[in-house]
Structure formats: structure tokens, C-alpha cells
N, C-alpha and C positions, 0 to 999 in steps of 0.2 A: 780216902782221908789225905788231904795234902799235908806235907811235912810242916811243922810250925813256921819255919823260916819262909817257906814258900807262901804259906798262908799270909804271913805279915806283910811280904813284899807285894802280894796281889791286893790285899784289901787296903793297904796304905795307898798304893798306886791309884785305886779307883778313887778313893776319898780325895787325893791330889789332883786327878783329872776333874772331878766335879767342882771342887772348890776353886780350882784355877779358871774354870769356865765361869763361875759365878763372878770372881774377882774382875774377870775382864768385862763383864757386863755392866758394872757399876763404874760411877764417875770416878776418875782417878784422884786420889787424895781424900776421898769421902771416908766416913767411919765403916760404912758396910764393905768397902773395898779393902780397907786395912784389916778388918776381921777376917774376911774370906782369904785374903793374902796370907795371914798368919797361919791359918789352917792349911793352906796349900804348902806354905814353906815347910811346917813340921812334917806333915804326912809325906811330902815327897822326899825329904831328907831321909825319913825312915825307909821309904821304899828304895831310894838310891843305896843307903848303907847295906840294906839286904841283898840288893842287886849286886854291889860289889863283892859281897862275900860269895854269893851264888856263882857268879862269873868266874871268879879265882877258883873256887872249889872244882868247878866243871871244866876249867880251862877254856871257857868261853870269852875270849879276850875282847870281842866286840861289845859285849855286855859289861865286862869289867871296866874298860875305859869309859863307855858311855855312862856308866853310874857314877864313876868319879867325876866326870864333867859335869853331870847333873848337881852333885854336891857342891863343887866349885862355883858353877854359875849361880846357883841359888844363894849360897852363902855370901858371895861378893854383891849380889844384887840387893839382898836384905841390908847388908851393912851400908852400902851406898844410899839407901833410901833413908836410913836413920842418921846420917851424917849431915853436918852443915857444909855450905859450899866452901871449897878449898880445903876440905880436911882430908888427911891421910894418916895411915899408920903402919905398924909392923904386920897387921893383918893382910894389907894389901901386897906386901912383898912375899908373905908366905903363899898368898893366892897365885901370885905370879910364877913362884917357882914351882907350884903344883901344876899349873897349866903347862909351863914350859917342859916340866918332866914328862907329862902325858904325851905331848907333841913330839919330844925327842924320842921316848921309848916307841911310840907308834911309828916313827919313821924307820927306826932300827928293825922292828918286826916287819915292816913292809919290804925293806931291803932284804932280810933273810927270806921272807915268802918268795920274793922274785928270784933269788939265787937257789932256792930249794929244788931239788930234783922233782918234787911233787907240785911246785908252784904254789905251795901253801905254808902257812905258819900257824900252828895251833888250829888248824882246820880252816883258816881263812886265806883267800888269796890276797895278794899285795893290794889290790883295790878296795879289800875290805877294811883296810886301815886309813883310807883317804879321808873318811869323814872325821875321826878323832884327831887326825894330823891338822885338817883345815881349822876345825873349831878350836882346838887348844891353843894353836899358834896365833890365830887371829885375835882370840881372847887375851894371850899373853902379851901381844903387841899393844892392845888397848890398855892394858895394866901398866905396861912401862910408859906408855904416852902420858898416861894420868899422873904417875909419879914423878915423870921428868917435869911436868908442868906445875907440880905441887898441889894437884887436885883437880876437880871439876867444878864448874859454876852453873848455876841456873838450869837451862833446859838440858845441856849436855850431861849433867849429873843425873838427872830424870831419865834421860834417854838410855844411859848405861843401865840403870835399874830395870827399865821396861824390856830392852832386848834380852838381858840375861834372865829374867824371869820367863819371857814368853819362849825363849829357846829351850830353857829347861823343861817347860811344859811340852814343847814340840818334841823333844827327845821321848818323853814319857807317852805321848799320844802315838808317835810313830812306832815305838816299840810294841804297841799294842794293835792298833789299827792297820798299820802298813806292813810290820814284819810277821804278824800272826793272823792273817786273815782267816785261817782255818778255825779260829776260836767263834766265827760268826757264820750265820746263813749265808749261803752261797749268793743269795739274791743281792745282799748288800755290795758284795764285790762286783756283780755284774752291773749294778747301778752306779758304781763309783762312789757310793756314800762313805765307804771306809776311807777311801783316798781323800775325800774332802774332810772328814773328820780328823784325819792324820795330819794334814796340812793347816787346818784352821788356825792354830796358834801362830804359825807365820803370817797368815793374813792379818790377824789382829796386831801382830807386832809391827808389820809394816804401816798399818793404819794409825796405830797410836804413836809411832816415831814421827810419822809424817805430821801429825797434830802437834805434838810436843816441839819438834825441832823446827818446823816451817810454818807454824800459824801462830796466831795470838792466844793459843790455849791457856798459857800460864798466866796472861794477863786477864783472862776472862773466867778462869776457874776458881771459885771463892777459896777452897782449901789451901790452894797453893798461895793466893794472894796473901791470905792471913798468916800463913807460916813465914813467907818472906817479910811481911811487915813486922812480925815478931823478931825475926832475926836482925833486922835493920834497927829496931828499937832497943834490942840488947847490945848492939854495937855503940849506941849513942850513950847508953846508960853505965854500962860496965867499962872499966879502965882497960886498956890493952886490947 
């Protein structure tokens, strides 16, 4: 019998991976995409919250930092998708500070690991902290850029939502398929199926970012056209 917190972490993580794959398969902005995306968002938040606790309790700082990053990425992505163009708020400043804190603390841990006689810090070498350092500081740079500009508009706002959702899904898939191949039959590792499944969210992320940022996707996708027309109409009707 698994402890309840581990069972919650595993079960919600599985639901998150499945619903995330479903959301990626539907047209962006459609109702099925939004429903599957909401299921993915809630289930992955639960899984990441449980992972944060387990990582801290077991002194597994890679899991601890990774879980915090998942919460941060998904929360900021979810808020971005529900805001109008050019809208920011206190939540964005909080998110920026969280990402910056994870990056700075990870740098500190990496330095301590490099200077340690054992070459490790909490069981990880300095290289084990490179991933949270890069992701956290890259995301924090995106936050401060958005805040400096006073918000994002059009395809850039949708792109922010897409890459953060997809990267949160990637962290979840990598933590299962890439970090724990022993949970699966050896044949899956030999045929590289686990590797493909682990990086598949990144492939979808590149594909959808390319469509949103560099094609006429927003002009030809009905849900986005309708939404943008509604925003333009409100600006004409409502004062200010």
C-alpha cells in the first residue's frame, strides 16, 4: 500500500499526463481543449503540490524545485490565457519573485555542491541544479519583460500560455518516462519509446509555438477570431 500522499501524487500525475495529451490533440481555443486543459491544470497542481512536500520531506531538491516550477509555470500560463491583451497584475509580480527565488536558490545550491568535498549538495552534483536554474531564470526574464512592456498582446500572449503549459507537462512526463524507466518493461527503453514519450510535450510545444507565432493561425482559428472580435467590440462600446 502506498502512503496517501504518494498515491495522491501518482494518481493526479497520471490524470494530468492523460488530460494534457488530450488537450494538445484538440484545436486550441475550442471548448474540448479548454475542458481538458482545466482538468490538466487542476490535476497537475495537485500532483506538483504533493511532489513539493515529498521532495522537501525526503531532501530530494531536484523534485522539490521541479515541483515548484510546475506550479509556477501552470499558474502563470492559466492566468495568461484568461486575461485580455495588455493586462497585468500583482499575481505576475508574485510569479516573477517565485521564479527568481527558485533560480537564485538553485544557483546557491550548485555553488555549494561544487565546493563540497563530496561534490554534492543534498545528494545532487552541481550539474543537477542546472535545469531549475535555466528554467527559473529564463521564465523570470520573460516575466520581467512582460511587466516592463505593460503586458502581452495577440500571439505573444497565447505563446506565453502555450510554452508554459507544455513545459509543465514536459517536466511531468520527463519525471516518469525519463527519470524512472525502471517502472516500465525493459523493451520500452530499448526501443526508445520512453524517450519519445518523455520529450513529446516539447515537440508539441515547438509545433504550436511555430503555428501561433509565425503563421496565420490566429486569423484562421474561429475561437480566437471570435474572442478577439468580442474584445474589440467591448472597447468600442464600453467607456475607457
